[in-house]
N, C-alpha and C positions, 0 to 999 in steps of 0.2 A: 503493500500500499504506499502511497506517495508520502503520507504522514508518518510512516514508521520510523521513529528516530533512531532506534536501535539499528535498523538496517543502514540508515544514512551515516551513523557513526562508523559502522564497520566499512562502509564505502569510502569515507575519508581516510580511514587508517590504512586502507590498502592503495591509496593513491589514485582511486577511481578505477581500480581493476575489478570488473563486474564479476568475472569468474571467481576470484579470490574472496570477493565480497560474499557472494553466494555460499561458498564452501564454509567460510568461517561462520557465517550467520547460521547456517542449517546445523552445522556440526556442533555449536555451542549449544543451540537450542535442544538438539536431540540429547546430547550429553547430560544436560541439566534435567530434563525429563526422565531419562534413565536413572539418574541418581536419586530422583524423588521416589521412583518406584522401588529402588534398592532400599531406601530408608523405610518405606512402609513394610516391606518384607522383614527387614531387621528388627522393626518395633512390633511385629506381630499384628499389624493393622489390616483387615480386610477392607479394601477401598471400595465402597459402594457409592459414596457421595464425595465429591471433590470440587473445591473452589480455587481458581487461579485469580487471585486477588490483584488488581492492577495488572491485568494481562496484556496490555498494550495492543500490538497488532499480531499477537500470536507466535513470537519467535519460539517460545517454549510450548505454549498450549497446543500447538498444531500436532505435536508428537504424543500427547497423552492418550488418545484413543489406542495408540499402539503399545505404550508402556503401561498403561493402566486399563487394560480391556474390560468392558462391562461396567465401568464406573459412569454414574451420572456426572457429567462434567459441566460445571457452572463457570462463567468468566465475569468479573465485575470490573468496572472502569468508571471515571468521571467524564470520559470522552465518547459521546454518542456514536461518532464515526467508527471508532474502533470496535464497539459492540455491534454495530451493523454489519462490519466486515467479517467479525468472528462468527456471526450468526449465519451470514449468507455463504461463506466460504466452507466453514467447518461444521455448521449445524450445532454449535454450543448454545447453551441456554444463557442468556445475558442478564446481567444485573446492574442497573445504573444507579449510581449514588453521587453525592457531592464530596467535597473534602471534609465535611462533618461527620465524625464516627456514628453519630445516632442516625445518619441517613441510610445506613446499610441495612436492609431487610433481607434476610435469608429466607428462603422457601423451606428449609429444613436445616437440622444440625449437620455439620460436615465431618467426615472421617479424616480428611486432609484439608487444610487451608495452606496454600503456597503464596507467599508474598515475595517475589524476587525483585530486587532493585526498587523497592518501595520505601522501606524505613531509611534507606540510604539517602533519602531526600526530605525527610519530615523534621520540622522543628520540634523542639521539646513539648510544645502546647499540643501538638498533634501525635506525636510518637507514642506517648504513654496511653492516651485514650484509644488510640487505633489498636494498640496491642490488647488492651482489655477487651475491646469490641470482638476482636478475632478470636481470642481465647474463650470468649463466651460463646461463640459460634461453633464450638467443637462438640462432637459426640463424646460420651465416656471413652476412654482410650484413644481418642482422636488426636491428631498431630498438627501443630502449627509449625511451618518451616519458613523462616524469613532470613533474609540476607542483611549484613551490616557492613559499613566501612570501619575497619579497626583503626584506632587513633595511632597504632604503631606504625601504620603505613603512611602518615602524614605527620611528620615531627612538628609542623607549624602549628597543629591543633592545640587549643588551649582548653584546659579543664577536661573533665571527663565526658562532657557533652560539647561537641563543637559543631555549630551551624553557620554555613555560609550562604548568603542570599545571591546564589548564582547557581546555574546548572547548564546542561546542553540545551534545555528549552529556552533558557534566556537568549542564547546566541542564534538559535535556528529560527530566525523570523519568517522564513519562507514556509515554515510548517503551519498549516491552517489551525490545527487545534492544540498548538503547544501551550503549556501552562505558563502564563505570563506573570503571575504574582509570586515572585521570588521569596517573599516573606513566608509563603506557605509551602513553597517547593523549591528547595535549594540543593545543597549538599551536606550530608551530615556524617560526622565521625564520632565514635563512641569508644570508650575504654572498655576493657575486659571488667574492670570493676564496676562501671555503670550497669552493664548488662547483668552481672552476678547480683548485684544488690536488688536490681529492679525484678529480676525473675524469682529471686529467693523470697520476695515479699508476697508472691502469688501463692494462694492456697491450692492444694490439689494439682500442682504442675510439677513434673520433673522435667529437667532440660539438660542439654549440653550444647557446647560451641565447638564447631569444627573450623579450624583455622584455614582460610583461603580455599574452602571447599566449594565455592560458588564461582564457577568460571576462572577460578585461579586468582581472582581479584577481590572477592569479598568473603567475609567469614560467613558461615551458615549456623544459624541457631535453630535447634530443633526442641520444641516444647510439646510434651505429651501430657494430656488430661487424665489424671489418675481416676480410675473408675470408682464410682460411688455405689456400684452394685455389689452387694455382699455375695461371696461365692456360696453355693449350695452345700 
């Protein structure tokens, strides 16, 4: 899609080589979708319902029908054009919401919610409320998987939570549905301590962080909701 910023970034990085762009774009998307499936198996989750939160134009979600066969796949976005594209091209079920966490209305609890390259852009005022919203959207034993920029990879970052009012959307003025409010969508770096303290404060959540496990550029945080059902 012409508004796919992830594809445009790959195109710029390859110096305008379309073949290399396609290879890199699709290879990265497939590998992430494969890794999500592997995590589900590792954590013992049978995936019947799945949400790609902030799905963009489907770099990753286009592969989920193959890596998560049989799952009901939902995609959410604040960009209507991306949801139209994902529905028309891949027959995914769309969920439109705004930047406000209480605007997300899920049709059911999810076995897995995946948020790739979303929390890497949120200010603190949105970071923690969105985390709570997505955790509350999980089935018992369900998993939230999200990526973060680690402060270790940006020595200039100040404090445990560093937000900059700038992102690729800021510069790609040719993209019709770019996110123009840099106060709500910038670039975020967090420390290991921030993630640890935040997640340790949540009830009925076990979690782990995997260093640079998302496209080799971002950390991957895996949160699993502890079942409230007593075994027979």
